[in-house]
N, C-alpha and C positions, 0 to 999 in steps of 0.2 A: 776665376783662372781659367784663361785659356785652355780649352781641351787639349789645344795641338802640342803643348810643350812638351820635352821629351825628356828625361833625366835616363842617363848612367848609371846601374850600380852593378860594381864590382862585388864580388863573393856575394851576389844574390842568393843562391843555395846554403846560407849557414842560416844559426838561429837566428841573429838581426836580423838577414833581411828577411828572413821568415816571417820575422814580429812586422817588421816594415812594409811589406809588400800590400799587406792589406787597407792601410794609410794610404794609399799611391792611385786611390782610385783617380782624382781629377789628372794623371798623367799619364800618359805613355810611358812608358816605362820597359827599358833595352835592360836585360838580365846578360852580369857575362861572371861565368863561372867553368869551372873543371869538369860539374856533373848539372842538367839540370834542375830547379829548384822541385821541392816534395806541391808545391800549387801551383796552378795558374795565375794569372795578371798580369802577365808579360806581354807588352805589341812584340816582344823577339825576345830569344835568345840567343847570346853566342858562346861556342864553347872555347874556352879562349885558357891557357897555364904561363902566369905572369908570371914563374919562374923562368920561360924562353926568350930568348930576344927578341926571335919574329913577333911573339905578340904584340910588341910595342906598334910594329908597322898596320898590325892587323886592327887594335885599336884607332890608329888612327883614322882610317877607310870606313871600321864603326862610326865613327864621330862623324865624319862629315855624310856617312849616305841617311845617318838619321837626323844630322841637324840637332842633336844632343847640347842642351842650353846649361843642363846642371850636371857635374859626375859624383858620385859617391863612393868612394874610395874602399869597402870593407873586407876585400880579401885578406886574407892572412891568415897563416897557422901558428895556433896558441898550440895545443899539443897533440907532439909528434909521434903517439901511438895512437890516438884515436883518428887523426888524418893521415896513417900511412906515411907521412914524411918523414924516416927517421934518419935521413943523412943530411947532419948539420948545414953543410954548404949547398945543399936544397933549399933547407928551409931558408938561410939569408935570401938566395938568388929569390923565392917567392917574394918573401915578405919586403925585403929591404930595395933591391932591384929591382921589384914586382912593383915598388909604390912608385919609385924613380919613372921609371917604363911607362904608369901610366902619367906622371904629369910629363914628362915628355912629348906624349903623346898629344895630353891637350893644349900644351905650347908648342907644339908646329900644325896645330890644326887651328889655334890662333891668331899663330901669324900669316897664316895661308888664306884669309878670309872665313875665318871659323868665329861663333860669338857665342863662347862656353860661355858664362857667366859666373859662374859657379864651381866648385872644389871642393869639397868636404870630406875631411878626414878624420876618421876616431885614433887619436890616440889613448896615454892609459896614463892612468894614476902611478903604474910600475915606471914612469921614468924617473920619480922622483928618488927612487932606491926603495928601501923596504923599511927603511928608519926615517921618521921628519922631523923636525924639529917642533911640534906640532904642527898646529894647518897652513901649510904653503900656498901661497898666491904664484899666479902663471909665471912669475918671471924668476921662482927658486931655481937652483941648478939643480938637473939632472944627474943622476947619480946612480942608477940603472947599476950591474954588474952582478953577477954569476947567473943567473938565470936566462939561457939564450932567448926566450919570448920578453923578458926585460928588457934587454940590450938591444935586441931589435925594435921592438917599436922606440926606445931611444934615437935610437939610427933613423930611424922614419922619422921620427919629429924635427931632429935635425935639418934629412932631407928636404923636410915638407918648410921647414922656415926658409932654408937657405935656396929654395925653387919659386917662392912663391913670386919675387917680382920679374920669372922669367914667364909667366903665362899671360904676361898681356894684362890688358882690361879683368880679366877672371878674381870676383871672390873668394879668398881659400878663408874657408875655415877651419881650424883644427880645434877640437876639443880632447880635453881626457878624460877621461868618463874612470871612478871608483872602478870595483870589482862588480860586475854582469851578476844578479841574481834573477830567481822567475822559477817556476815552476819550470819550463820549459829548457832552462840552463845547466850546465856541464861544465866547468871546469873546475883547477887546479882546487881555491878554496871551498867551491860547492862539493867537490870530491871527499875532500876532510870532515865537512860537516855533514855532509852523507853516512859518508863511511862505508860508500859501495869499492867493494875491490874489483876495479874496472880494468886489471889486468890482463893482458891476451892468455896466459896461461891454462890447463885445466883446472889445476884448482882455484884459482880466482873463478874461472863459472860455475864449481860444486858447491865453491861459498858464496855466491850471488842468487842459489838455486836455493839453498838453505834461508838466504835470507840474513846472513854473519854481516858485521857493520865493523869494518877496522876501528879503532879510537885514535882520537885525534892527540898526535903526542905532543907531547911540550916538555920542556927543562923543566926542571923543580923553582921554584922561589917563584912568590907571591908575583910580580911586576908582570911576569908573561899572561900572568891571568887579567891583567889590569889592561894591557895590550890594546888600542884603540882600532876601531875600524869603521868605514864608512861605505855604503854599498851604493849600488843606482839599477832601479829595476830596470829589464831589460827592455818594456813595454813605453819608461818616462823617455829614453835614450831613443827609441824609434819614434816618438812624439817629436822631439827633442830635432831631430833630422828634418821630420817634417816641418818643423816650423823656420830652422833655416833653410830652407829651399822656397819659401815664402817671405826670404827678407826684402828690404828695399835694396836699391840700390847703392845710394846715400852711406853704405857700411864700410867703414876701411878694406882694404884690399885685404888686409891677414889678421882675422880675432883668431887668439886661444882663447879657452874657456875651460874651467875646470868643472866637471859634474859632476855631482852625487848626489843622494836621494837629501828629502830635507830633515832636520831635525841633529841632534848633537851628536858624535861618533858614542858606540855602542862597545864595549868590552867584548875580549875573548872569550870571557863565562859567560856574559851576558848571551854571546852568541850561541854558544856549547847549550846554554839552557834552550832556545829557541827552537835548536837544530835535532834537542834531545840526544845530545852527541855524547860522546862519553869520552872525558881525559882521561888520559893515564900521563905519568909522570917521569922523565926520563932524568939520571942525574946531573948530565950536561949537554950540551951542542951538540958538543960531538956525537953523544949517543945515538939523540936521535938522527943526526944525520946516520948512523950506520946501521939503522934499524931503516930509514928509508933507504937506506943501497938495495940492504936485503931484501925486502918488499919490493923493489924496482929489478933486483935483477932476478927474484925466482918468477917474476909476472904475477903478480899478487896485484901491487898496484900501479896505476897510470899517473902516478904524482914524483918526477924523478925530486932525486938527491937535492939538485940544484933549487929546488925550487922553495926548501924551507926557510931561508931567510925570508921569504916572502908571506909562511903560511905562520911563524911567531913574530911578525915584527910589527911597527905601528905606524903607517904612514896615511895621512890626511890630508885635505887642500880646505880651502879656504875658497867658496864659492862664492864669497859679494858680487865680482865682477859677472857671474851667471845669473842671480836675482835683479842685479841692475840691468843686465842685455834684456832680460826678458821683460822685465816691469810686470804690468797686471795679469799678463801670461802665464806666469811665473807657476803658479797652482795648478793652473790649467796644464802644462806641462809636464811638472815633476809633481805627479800626483800622489807617490809614496813616501811615506817617511820609511826611513832608514830603519827601524825594525819592522814596518809591515812589507815592506821590499822585501826583507829575508822572511820575515813568516809566510809567505806567499809559495818559495820556495819548497814549501813541506807542507804544504795542504793537499796534497793525494799521498802524504806518508798515511802510514798504518800505525 
């Protein structure tokens, strides 16, 4: 690979960005984020707020100056509490409008003499909604609702598919990964499985200091214990992104791929066993929501009540297309099974 090839990565300071950077030694990496990454490895860092309109022109100039050939768009707000982005409109501006701004920048540059060849965007399994009729293929309808993160991912998914043609000769890769897991990952599902009270109150801080764990709250009924999940290890996702950077120019103009770890989905009960999480039952879904709302209001938990459908649902994907796409590279890229990926999330737990 020519060492002069440049890739621009938005959201480079996030967890996936941190796992990706060490794998990009063959590239000049231009990082974009609101804050610098914790580790080096960048040829250049540009501070930018994709939630603001001027960031589009900032990206246009940056892409022109660096001659980037590939753009990986990772910038996205998942957790309002941890990110400090509590205003829903601000979150939408970063997530949805920000994605449109990045694509507009690529489009403008390519229309004015640039040669950006790849645009890569991680969508999410949540775009399919919190319940799927078995493993769904990439053509399945997108039914995300309730949770702002899920709704924003669905809207971004739609933006990317709609705008892909506007990027000129640039090939677009949109991957829909299942829930990220791994020792370095923190998200709503990992929060439930670890039981860590991550709210911003003093009470939550005292609970964390005492090592207290919140239970996984489920409605009564065996059907909830039998709900099934897939996961994907964040390092496998990073390997997939690098693989996409090295794809041939003969790929279609738009490629959409479901992404999950290898093996069959596992039940909520098995997830809890691996995490050594305590399950507590409530009479109804409404009761579960009321408890989540209280923990959220008291600042004990960082998991909003709107996340409930995605914590007790069952949404799985058919990854046949990914397996065919990767071919003999499949097990080199997707190294973890679902159980092993989840187990790795707790390897440092006491």
